[in-house]
N, CA and C atoms as a LAMMPS dump frame, in Angstrom:
ITEM: TIMESTEP
0
ITEM: NUMBER OF ATOMS
324
ITEM: BOX BOUNDS ff ff ff
-5.0000000000000000e+02 5.0000000000000000e+02
-5.0000000000000000e+02 5.0000000000000000e+02
-5.0000000000000000e+02 5.0000000000000000e+02
ITEM: ATOMS id mol type element x y z
1 1 1 N -263.452 464.553 -109.458
2 1 2 C -263.987 464.117 -110.73
3 1 3 C -263.724 465.17 -111.801
4 2 1 N -263.346 464.72 -112.947
5 2 2 C -263.117 465.633 -114.051
6 2 3 C -264.435 465.956 -114.73
7 3 1 N -264.49 467.13 -115.314
8 3 2 C -265.713 467.571 -115.98
9 3 3 C -265.967 466.76 -117.239
10 4 1 N -264.915 466.349 -117.933
11 4 2 C -265.067 465.727 -119.235
12 4 3 C -265.158 464.208 -119.181
13 5 1 N -265.288 463.648 -117.998
14 5 2 C -265.458 462.202 -117.915
15 5 3 C -266.847 461.837 -118.42
16 6 1 N -266.962 460.607 -118.878
17 6 2 C -268.25 460.132 -119.319
18 6 3 C -269.141 459.764 -118.15
19 7 1 N -270.374 459.46 -118.472
20 7 2 C -271.364 459.126 -117.452
21 7 3 C -270.927 457.938 -116.612
22 8 1 N -270.478 456.867 -117.249
23 8 2 C -270.137 455.652 -116.523
24 8 3 C -268.872 455.813 -115.683
25 9 1 N -267.929 456.628 -116.141
26 9 2 C -266.745 456.91 -115.335
27 9 3 C -267.132 457.684 -114.077
28 10 1 N -268.023 458.674 -114.235
29 10 2 C -268.501 459.425 -113.075
30 10 3 C -269.275 458.527 -112.119
31 11 1 N -270.097 457.658 -112.661
32 11 2 C -270.864 456.729 -111.829
33 11 3 C -269.936 455.798 -111.06
34 12 1 N -268.89 455.323 -111.705
35 12 2 C -267.913 454.461 -111.044
36 12 3 C -267.197 455.203 -109.918
37 13 1 N -266.829 456.459 -110.162
38 13 2 C -266.175 457.27 -109.126
39 13 3 C -267.099 457.487 -107.933
40 14 1 N -268.357 457.737 -108.202
41 14 2 C -269.326 457.957 -107.127
42 14 3 C -269.528 456.684 -106.321
43 15 1 N -269.623 455.532 -106.995
44 15 2 C -269.782 454.259 -106.283
45 15 3 C -268.558 453.944 -105.426
46 16 1 N -267.368 454.254 -105.933
47 16 2 C -266.142 454.04 -105.16
48 16 3 C -266.132 454.916 -103.918
49 17 1 N -266.495 456.172 -104.069
50 17 2 C -266.551 457.086 -102.924
51 17 3 C -267.613 456.64 -101.918
52 18 1 N -268.737 456.168 -102.412
53 18 2 C -269.805 455.659 -101.536
54 18 3 C -269.314 454.452 -100.742
55 19 1 N -268.581 453.555 -101.385
56 19 2 C -268.043 452.376 -100.704
57 19 3 C -267.039 452.783 -99.633
58 20 1 N -266.189 453.745 -99.934
59 20 2 C -265.212 454.223 -98.945
60 20 3 C -265.906 454.835 -97.731
61 21 1 N -266.914 455.639 -97.974
62 21 2 C -267.647 456.265 -96.863
63 21 3 C -268.361 455.218 -96.021
64 22 1 N -268.957 454.235 -96.671
65 22 2 C -269.648 453.176 -95.937
66 22 3 C -268.663 452.326 -95.142
67 23 1 N -267.482 452.067 -95.694
68 23 2 C -266.451 451.327 -94.955
69 23 3 C -265.999 452.115 -93.73
70 24 1 N -265.878 453.423 -93.865
71 24 2 C -265.541 454.273 -92.72
72 24 3 C -266.6 454.145 -91.631
73 25 1 N -267.866 454.159 -92.037
74 25 2 C -268.948 454.025 -91.058
75 25 3 C -268.936 452.658 -90.386
76 26 1 N -268.547 451.615 -91.119
77 26 2 C -268.472 450.277 -90.525
78 26 3 C -267.383 450.196 -89.461
79 27 1 N -266.366 451.036 -89.568
80 27 2 C -265.273 451.036 -88.592
81 27 3 C -265.629 451.871 -87.361
82 28 1 N -266.312 452.99 -87.544
83 28 2 C -266.477 453.968 -86.469
84 28 3 C -267.884 454.075 -85.882
85 29 1 N -268.883 453.449 -86.462
86 29 2 C -270.26 453.662 -86.009
87 29 3 C -270.775 452.528 -85.142
88 30 1 N -271.664 452.886 -84.247
89 30 2 C -272.356 451.898 -83.425
90 30 3 C -273.668 451.471 -84.069
91 31 1 N -274.293 452.365 -84.813
92 31 2 C -275.574 452.059 -85.453
93 31 3 C -275.632 452.757 -86.806
94 32 1 N -276.211 452.063 -87.773
95 32 2 C -276.431 452.633 -89.099
96 32 3 C -277.915 452.528 -89.414
97 33 1 N -278.497 453.621 -89.831
98 33 2 C -279.917 453.684 -90.143
99 33 3 C -280.074 453.881 -91.644
100 34 1 N -280.755 452.954 -92.285
101 34 2 C -281.05 453.048 -93.712
102 34 3 C -282.532 453.382 -93.842
103 35 1 N -282.845 454.495 -94.48
104 35 2 C -284.231 454.922 -94.647
105 35 3 C -284.573 454.839 -96.125
106 36 1 N -285.686 454.17 -96.418
107 36 2 C -286.122 453.995 -97.794
108 36 3 C -287.549 454.509 -97.912
109 37 1 N -287.862 455.277 -98.951
110 37 2 C -289.217 455.815 -99.073
111 37 3 C -290.256 454.76 -99.447
112 38 1 N -289.81 453.622 -99.932
113 38 2 C -290.747 452.581 -100.338
114 38 3 C -291.016 451.581 -99.238
115 39 1 N -291.455 450.401 -99.647
116 39 2 C -291.766 449.359 -98.668
117 39 3 C -291.011 448.066 -98.955
118 40 1 N -290.083 448.105 -99.889
119 40 2 C -289.333 446.901 -100.243
120 40 3 C -287.844 447.112 -99.999
121 41 1 N -287.179 446.032 -99.599
122 41 2 C -285.74 446.077 -99.358
123 41 3 C -285.01 446.144 -100.688
124 42 1 N -284.161 447.129 -100.838
125 42 2 C -283.39 447.313 -102.061
126 42 3 C -282.144 446.43 -101.996
127 43 1 N -281.985 445.537 -102.96
128 43 2 C -280.857 444.611 -102.971
129 43 3 C -279.518 445.32 -103.142
130 44 1 N -279.541 446.551 -103.607
131 44 2 C -278.278 447.281 -103.747
132 44 3 C -277.65 447.563 -102.382
133 45 1 N -278.464 447.579 -101.302
134 45 2 C -277.9 447.721 -99.959
135 45 3 C -276.971 446.551 -99.655
136 46 1 N -277.386 445.353 -100.011
137 46 2 C -276.55 444.164 -99.766
138 46 3 C -275.23 444.265 -100.515
139 47 1 N -275.31 444.664 -101.772
140 47 2 C -274.096 444.785 -102.586
141 47 3 C -273.168 445.855 -102.017
142 48 1 N -273.736 447 -101.64
143 48 2 C -272.922 448.091 -101.091
144 48 3 C -272.28 447.687 -99.768
145 49 1 N -273.031 447.018 -98.902
146 49 2 C -272.48 446.577 -97.619
147 49 3 C -271.413 445.508 -97.807
148 50 1 N -271.615 444.634 -98.783
149 50 2 C -270.622 443.589 -99.061
150 50 3 C -269.304 444.213 -99.527
151 51 1 N -269.373 445.16 -100.46
152 51 2 C -268.162 445.82 -100.958
153 51 3 C -267.472 446.622 -99.855
154 52 1 N -268.263 447.3 -99.03
155 52 2 C -267.679 448.086 -97.936
156 52 3 C -267.01 447.177 -96.915
157 53 1 N -267.619 446.031 -96.617
158 53 2 C -267.019 445.101 -95.663
159 53 3 C -265.735 444.494 -96.229
160 54 1 N -265.71 444.193 -97.52
161 54 2 C -264.49 443.678 -98.147
162 54 3 C -263.367 444.71 -98.058
163 55 1 N -263.695 445.976 -98.286
164 55 2 C -262.695 447.04 -98.164
165 55 3 C -262.218 447.161 -96.72
166 56 1 N -263.133 447.089 -95.771
167 56 2 C -262.772 447.169 -94.351
168 56 3 C -261.839 446.031 -93.959
169 57 1 N -262.11 444.832 -94.449
170 57 2 C -261.263 443.675 -94.138
171 57 3 C -259.872 443.841 -94.75
172 58 1 N -259.812 444.355 -95.994
173 58 2 C -258.511 444.576 -96.632
174 58 3 C -257.676 445.601 -95.87
175 59 1 N -258.328 446.583 -95.27
176 59 2 C -257.618 447.652 -94.565
177 59 3 C -257.472 447.387 -93.072
178 60 1 N -257.936 446.24 -92.602
179 60 2 C -257.935 445.949 -91.167
180 60 3 C -256.541 446.043 -90.555
181 61 1 N -255.542 445.476 -91.221
182 61 2 C -254.177 445.495 -90.674
183 61 3 C -253.659 446.921 -90.518
184 62 1 N -253.886 447.754 -91.515
185 62 2 C -253.43 449.143 -91.441
186 62 3 C -254.151 449.895 -90.328
187 63 1 N -255.447 449.686 -90.225
188 63 2 C -256.223 450.357 -89.18
189 63 3 C -255.788 449.869 -87.81
190 64 1 N -255.568 448.557 -87.683
191 64 2 C -255.141 447.994 -86.395
192 64 3 C -253.805 448.571 -85.95
193 65 1 N -252.869 448.692 -86.876
194 65 2 C -251.559 449.241 -86.497
195 65 3 C -251.673 450.697 -86.056
196 66 1 N -252.54 451.459 -86.707
197 66 2 C -252.743 452.859 -86.302
198 66 3 C -253.403 452.932 -84.927
199 67 1 N -254.375 452.055 -84.674
200 67 2 C -255.068 452.075 -83.384
201 67 3 C -254.164 451.601 -82.25
202 68 1 N -253.285 450.633 -82.531
203 68 2 C -252.362 450.153 -81.502
204 68 3 C -251.36 451.23 -81.102
205 69 1 N -251.079 452.153 -82.01
206 69 2 C -250.133 453.23 -81.717
207 69 3 C -250.724 454.286 -80.786
208 70 1 N -252.05 454.287 -80.642
209 70 2 C -252.705 455.26 -79.763
210 70 3 C -252.513 454.825 -78.314
211 71 1 N -252.06 455.739 -77.486
212 71 2 C -251.797 455.433 -76.079
213 71 3 C -253.11 455.165 -75.336
214 72 1 N -253.114 454.154 -74.477
215 72 2 C -254.263 453.761 -73.65
216 72 3 C -255.482 453.345 -74.475
217 73 1 N -255.259 452.875 -75.68
218 73 2 C -256.368 452.404 -76.51
219 73 3 C -256.613 450.936 -76.195
220 74 1 N -257.87 450.501 -76.036
221 74 2 C -258.15 449.098 -75.707
222 74 3 C -257.592 448.137 -76.761
223 75 1 N -256.872 447.136 -76.306
224 75 2 C -256.212 446.19 -77.212
225 75 3 C -257.228 445.412 -78.052
226 76 1 N -258.338 445.021 -77.456
227 76 2 C -259.348 444.241 -78.188
228 76 3 C -259.897 445.023 -79.375
229 77 1 N -260.096 446.315 -79.208
230 77 2 C -260.589 447.129 -80.308
231 77 3 C -259.54 447.269 -81.398
232 78 1 N -258.284 447.402 -80.994
233 78 2 C -257.206 447.545 -81.971
234 78 3 C -257.046 446.273 -82.79
235 79 1 N -257.159 445.113 -82.136
236 79 2 C -257.036 443.839 -82.849
237 79 3 C -258.159 443.689 -83.87
238 80 1 N -259.364 444.065 -83.478
239 80 2 C -260.518 443.964 -84.383
240 80 3 C -260.418 444.96 -85.534
241 81 1 N -259.74 446.063 -85.312
242 81 2 C -259.566 447.054 -86.371
243 81 3 C -260.748 447.975 -86.541
244 82 1 N -261.554 448.084 -85.498
245 82 2 C -262.673 449.023 -85.53
246 82 3 C -263.097 449.364 -84.112
247 83 1 N -263.767 450.479 -83.996
248 83 2 C -264.166 450.963 -82.685
249 83 3 C -265.474 450.35 -82.207
250 84 1 N -266.283 449.882 -83.122
251 84 2 C -267.585 449.329 -82.757
252 84 3 C -268.021 448.325 -83.81
253 85 1 N -268.931 447.458 -83.421
254 85 2 C -269.576 446.568 -84.38
255 85 3 C -270.972 447.123 -84.608
256 86 1 N -271.191 447.725 -85.762
257 86 2 C -272.446 448.452 -85.954
258 86 3 C -273.662 447.536 -86.042
259 87 1 N -274.779 448.069 -85.601
260 87 2 C -276.084 447.434 -85.753
261 87 3 C -276.793 448.182 -86.874
262 88 1 N -277.552 447.456 -87.647
263 88 2 C -278.239 448.05 -88.788
264 88 3 C -279.734 448.122 -88.518
265 89 1 N -280.322 449.236 -88.879
266 89 2 C -281.76 449.415 -88.782
267 89 3 C -282.244 449.899 -90.137
268 90 1 N -283.21 449.187 -90.684
269 90 2 C -283.782 449.549 -91.975
270 90 3 C -285.19 450.079 -91.728
271 91 1 N -285.455 451.305 -92.154
272 91 2 C -286.757 451.932 -91.959
273 91 3 C -287.406 452.159 -93.319
274 92 1 N -288.676 451.773 -93.406
275 92 2 C -289.435 451.929 -94.644
276 92 3 C -290.627 452.844 -94.366
277 93 1 N -290.827 453.838 -95.216
278 93 2 C -291.897 454.805 -94.989
279 93 3 C -293.277 454.226 -95.273
280 94 1 N -293.397 453.413 -96.285
281 94 2 C -294.705 452.836 -96.616
282 94 3 C -294.791 451.441 -96.039
283 95 1 N -295.971 451.067 -95.614
284 95 2 C -296.161 449.726 -95.072
285 95 3 C -296.457 448.744 -96.203
286 96 1 N -296.345 447.463 -95.923
287 96 2 C -296.526 446.438 -96.949
288 96 3 C -297.986 446.211 -97.312
289 97 1 N -298.902 446.462 -96.397
290 97 2 C -300.313 446.228 -96.676
291 97 3 C -300.853 447.339 -97.555
292 98 1 N -301.465 446.957 -98.644
293 98 2 C -302.015 447.934 -99.571
294 98 3 C -303.484 448.147 -99.261
295 99 1 N -303.935 449.346 -99.482
296 99 2 C -305.362 449.613 -99.303
297 99 3 C -306.118 448.956 -100.44
298 100 1 N -307.379 448.721 -100.237
299 100 2 C -308.206 448.094 -101.26
300 100 3 C -308.287 449.028 -102.461
301 101 1 N -307.658 448.625 -103.559
302 101 2 C -307.591 449.479 -104.742
303 101 3 C -308.947 449.655 -105.404
304 102 1 N -309.834 448.665 -105.271
305 102 2 C -311.137 448.771 -105.927
306 102 3 C -311.957 449.914 -105.337
307 103 1 N -311.762 450.229 -104.076
308 103 2 C -312.519 451.328 -103.47
309 103 3 C -311.971 452.684 -103.9
310 104 1 N -310.767 452.717 -104.417
311 104 2 C -310.166 453.979 -104.827
312 104 3 C -310.34 454.277 -106.315
313 105 1 N -310.726 453.286 -107.084
314 105 2 C -310.863 453.485 -108.535
315 105 3 C -312.13 454.274 -108.849
316 106 1 N -312.007 455.096 -109.853
317 106 2 C -313.184 455.843 -110.304
318 106 3 C -314.022 454.953 -111.206
319 107 1 N -315.289 455.135 -111.131
320 107 2 C -316.198 454.381 -111.997
321 107 3 C -316.234 455.079 -113.34
322 108 1 N -315.937 454.328 -114.397
323 108 2 C -315.903 454.929 -115.734
324 108 3 C -317.21 454.732 -116.445
């Protein structure tokens, strides 16, 4: 990234790099753990996973040809273009049930 780029150009570069890293994880990982400090599912996870999967599909042929060139590599994995089909686990730190707020309010 260049120092003199604007905010949105830097943000675009970061999102592109994030998508590339996530696509790499979709090819090589068995499990992906998403940890969120809140209690609600962030819809940006769906968007990021969708973009990463689209990138993985576009690169499948190139990855498959590289994997087929590896000696004694399982053919089924090479055809699929990835080493594993990852499982996703989403962990939320806060639970959905809220404590009774009226008991926590100060009497004015």
